[in-house]
N, C-alpha and C positions, 0 to 999 in steps of 0.2 A: 392287337395291343398298340397304343400310341408310340411306345418306345421303339418297337420294331419298325413301325412306319417311318419314324424320323431317321433311324439309322439307315434304312433303305434309301431314303431320300438323299441323305448325305453321301452315301456311297455312289448314288447315281449321278451326283453333281461333282464328280472329281474334276478339279481344275489343275492343269499342269502349268506351273509358273516357271520362268527361266531365270537363272542367275548365272553370273559370269563364269565362264570356263577359262581355259588357258590360252585359247586362240580366238581371235575375233571372228574368223571364218569357219571355225571348226565346231563340233558338237558342243552344246552347253548343257549344264546339268539340269535335271528336272527336279523341281521341288514338289513333292506330293502334298496337296492342300487338304485332302480329305482326311477324316479321322479313321484310325484303325478300328475295324469292327471287333466287337467282343460279344460273346453270348451272355449278355447281362439280363435278358428278359426273364430269366429264371427267378430273379429276385426283384420284386416291384420297386423297392427302395433304390436298389442299384440301378435299375433301368431309368428311373426318374432322374437320379443324379447325373447319370451319363448323358441323358437327353439334354439336360440343362447345360452341361459342359460343352456338348457338341453345338448347341444353338449359340452359346456365347462365342465359341471359336468361329462359327460361320458368320457371326456379326462383327468379327474383329475385336471382340472383347476378351483378349487372351488372359489378361490379369484376373478377370472374373472366373474364366474357365480354369486357370491354374489353381485357384483356391478350392474350387469344387473337386478337381482331380486329386489334389494333395490329400484332401479329406477322404476321398474314395480309396486311395492307396492304403489308408489306415483302416477304414471300415470294411473294405472288401479286398483284402490282400491276395485273394485267389484269382483275380482277374488281371490280364495283361493290358487290356485296353487303356485304363487310366494312365499307366506308365508310358505307353506308346504315345498317347496324346500329349502328355507332359513333354516328351521328347520332341514332338513336333513344335510345340510352343517355344521351347528353349532354342531349338534349331532356328526357327524364324527370327528369334531375338538375337541370334549370334552367340548364344551361350553354349558353345560346343561341348565343353566338359560336362555340363549338367545334362545336355541332350544325350550325350553318349552314355552317361550313367543310367538315365531313364530308359533308353532303348535296350541296354544290356539287361536291366532288370526285367523288362517286358519279355525278352528272349529267354531269360532264366525261367520265367513262369510258363511261357509258351514258346518252346524251341522253334516251332514252325510259324512264328510271327513274321511273315514276309516283308511287311512294311518296315518294321524295326530293323530287320536284317539289311534291307536295302539302304536305309539311312546310315547304318553302321558302316556300310561300304563307302558311302560318300564321305563320312567323317574320317575314316582311315585313309582314303585317297588324299584328302586335303592335308593330312599329316605326313604325306609322303610314304605311307606304309602300303605299298601297292599289292604286295602278296596277301596281306591281311584283308585288304579291300576286296580283292578277287575272291577270297574265301567267303566273305560275307555275301557277295553277290551270288556266288554259286549256291550257297545255302538258301538264299531267298528264292532263287529259281527252282531249286529242288523242293522247297516247301510249297511253292505255288507256281508251277510252270506257266500259268496264264496271267501272272502279274507282270504286265507289259513293261513297266518302268524299270524293273530290275534288269531286263534284257537291254534296254536302252542305256542305262547307267553302266552296265558291265561292258557294253560296246564302247562307250566313251573311254573307260579305263583302258581297255585293250588297244584302242587306236592311239589315243593321245599320250598315254603314259607308259605303255608297254610295247608299242610298235608292232602289235600282232594284228596286222591288217585283215587277213582272211578270217580270223576268228571274230574280229570286231564286226566285219561285214555280216557274218552269220547271225550275230546278236541283233544287229539293226534290222535284218530281214525278219527275224522272229518277232521283234517289236512291231514292225509294220503289219505283219499278219495278224497279230493280236489286237492291234488298234484299227484294223480294217483299212490300212493304207491311208489314213486320214492326215498323217503328219507330213506335210509337204517339205518341211525342213529336213527330216530324216530321209525322205525320198531323194533329195539332192545329195545327201551324204552317201547314200548307197551308190548312186551313179558315179560320184567322185571316187569313192573307195574301190569300186569295181575296176575303174580305170587304173588306179594306182597300184592295186594288188594283182592286176593281170587276170582277174576273173571275168570271163565273158558272160554277158547277159543276153 
């Protein structure tokens, strides 16, 4: 089915963008650019609409994608994907309150929506609610232990905001393992954190 092929393509083309963290030389936050997957292929109309929204997002046409996704939330309220993608659109636009509401709705529909849980961790961290942020990251990791960015973002919180260096190091190492050690920046963080935490490698 074309819908499934397009969703697979989008998920295969995950792009990790960076936006400013709290320290110039420290870990910076990862913004997940891919759309959260949802099993929409069971309904051809839902699949077609979701495909159109994903394509619009991939082409940088977030306003167009937003209109499609808002309609989908009304026509197909049983799916978490449209809410999660609305959250991504609002997050990219700096509309954190709207993003948070969309991600919370996605998690309400699908409690194991790891992408939404990860974003909620970022949002709560930025509000200074570190305990809540940690909870969302932990939930994201429990929902999908192989979702690498949740480990990285949790490590950032543990290191820069909570001072838990050894725990942060463990999360960075999990992230590197899941991403096949391809992130050279995180590799540097691991070396630095190993030295500062007294963990021998």
